[in-house]
C-alpha positions in Angstrom: -14.1 -24.9 -9.4 -10.6 -23.7 -8.3 -9.1 -24.8 -11.6 -11.7 -22.7 -13.4 -10.9 -19.7 -11.3 -7.1 -20.1 -12.0 -7.8 -20.5 -15.7 -10.1 -17.4 -15.7 -7.5 -15.4 -13.8 -4.8 -16.4 -16.3 -7.0 -15.5 -19.3 -7.8 -12.1 -17.7 -4.2 -11.4 -17.1 -3.3 -12.3 -20.7 -6.1 -10.0 -22.0 -4.9 -7.2 -19.7 -1.4 -7.5 -20.9 -2.5 -7.1 -24.6 -4.8 -4.2 -23.8 -2.0 -2.4 -22.0 0.3 -3.0 -24.9 -2.1 -1.9 -27.6 -3.0 1.3 -25.7 0.5 2.5 -24.7 1.1 4.5 -27.8 -2.2 6.4 -27.5 -1.7 7.1 -23.8 1.9 8.4 -24.5 0.5 10.7 -27.2 -2.2 12.1 -25.0 0.1 12.5 -22.1 2.8 14.2 -24.2 0.4 16.7 -25.8 -1.6 17.4 -22.6 1.3 17.6 -20.1 3.3 19.9 -22.3 4.9 22.0 -19.6 7.0 21.3 -16.5 4.3 23.0 -14.5 1.6 20.6 -15.7 3.9 17.5 -15.3 4.7 18.5 -11.7 1.1 19.0 -10.8 0.2 15.6 -12.4 3.1 13.8 -10.6 2.0 15.2 -7.2 -1.6 14.2 -7.7 -1.6 11.0 -5.6 -5.2 11.2 -4.3 -3.9 12.2 -0.9 -2.8 15.7 -1.5 -5.5 18.4 -2.0 -5.3 21.1 -4.6 -4.3 23.7 -1.9 -1.3 21.6 -0.8 -0.2 21.0 -4.4 -0.7 24.7 -5.1 1.5 25.7 -2.2 4.2 23.1 -3.2 4.3 24.2 -6.8 3.5 27.9 -6.5 0.6 27.4 -8.9 -2.8 28.8 -8.2 -5.3 26.5 -6.5 -7.9 27.2 -9.2 -5.3 26.2 -11.9 -4.6 22.9 -10.2 -8.4 22.2 -10.0 -8.8 23.2 -13.6 -6.0 20.8 -14.7 -7.5 18.0 -12.6 -10.9 18.4 -14.3 -9.5 18.5 -17.7 -7.2 15.5 -17.1 -10.0 13.5 -15.6 -12.2 14.0 -18.7 -9.2 12.6 -20.7 -8.9 9.5 -18.5 -5.5 10.6 -17.1 -6.9 10.8 -13.6 -9.5 9.3 -11.3 -11.6 11.2 -8.8 -11.2 10.1 -5.2 -13.9 11.1 -2.7 -12.5 12.4 0.6 -14.1 14.2 3.5 -14.9 17.6 2.3 -14.7 17.0 -1.4 -12.9 15.3 -4.2 -9.2 14.9 -4.9 -7.7 13.3 -8.0 -5.4 10.3 -8.5 -3.1 10.1 -11.5 -3.8 7.0 -13.6 -0.2 6.6 -14.9 3.4 7.4 -13.9 5.2 9.9 -16.0 8.4 7.8 -16.2 6.5 4.9 -17.7 5.9 7.0 -20.8 9.3 8.6 -21.0 8.3 11.9 -19.4 10.6 13.4 -16.9 9.4 14.5 -13.5 10.4 18.1 -12.9 12.3 18.7 -9.7 10.4 20.3 -6.8 13.4 22.5 -6.3 12.4 24.6 -9.2 9.2 25.7 -7.5 10.7 26.0 -4.0 13.9 27.9 -4.7 12.5 31.3 -3.7 11.4 30.0 -0.3 14.9 29.4 1.1 17.0 32.2 -0.3 18.2 30.0 -3.2 18.4 26.7 -1.3 16.4 23.8 -2.7 14.1 21.4 -0.9 13.4 18.0 -2.2 
């Protein structure tokens, strides 16, 4: 039985490798067209399933309703997964921007005005 499990695991890993490879171009296309501004890429990057929309809103200086609207849209596209938390739902990004050649905008752009021109990272 253990040999069958090892063989099954190896087969599943091989299948997963090819599925990832075959889908990477499509994911990159969707991410590039959907996350078409620094604002959207920053919100996406910060969406770790732990931060709520209010926290991301405060960090990025983007309205809470905008963050939630982005999350809903991106979840429908498969770019995010809903995560149940006490008091509601948060979202977890499915991919890392860097894995698809997309730069993560610096937090300092959204926080400059908080500290008289100084940046926080």
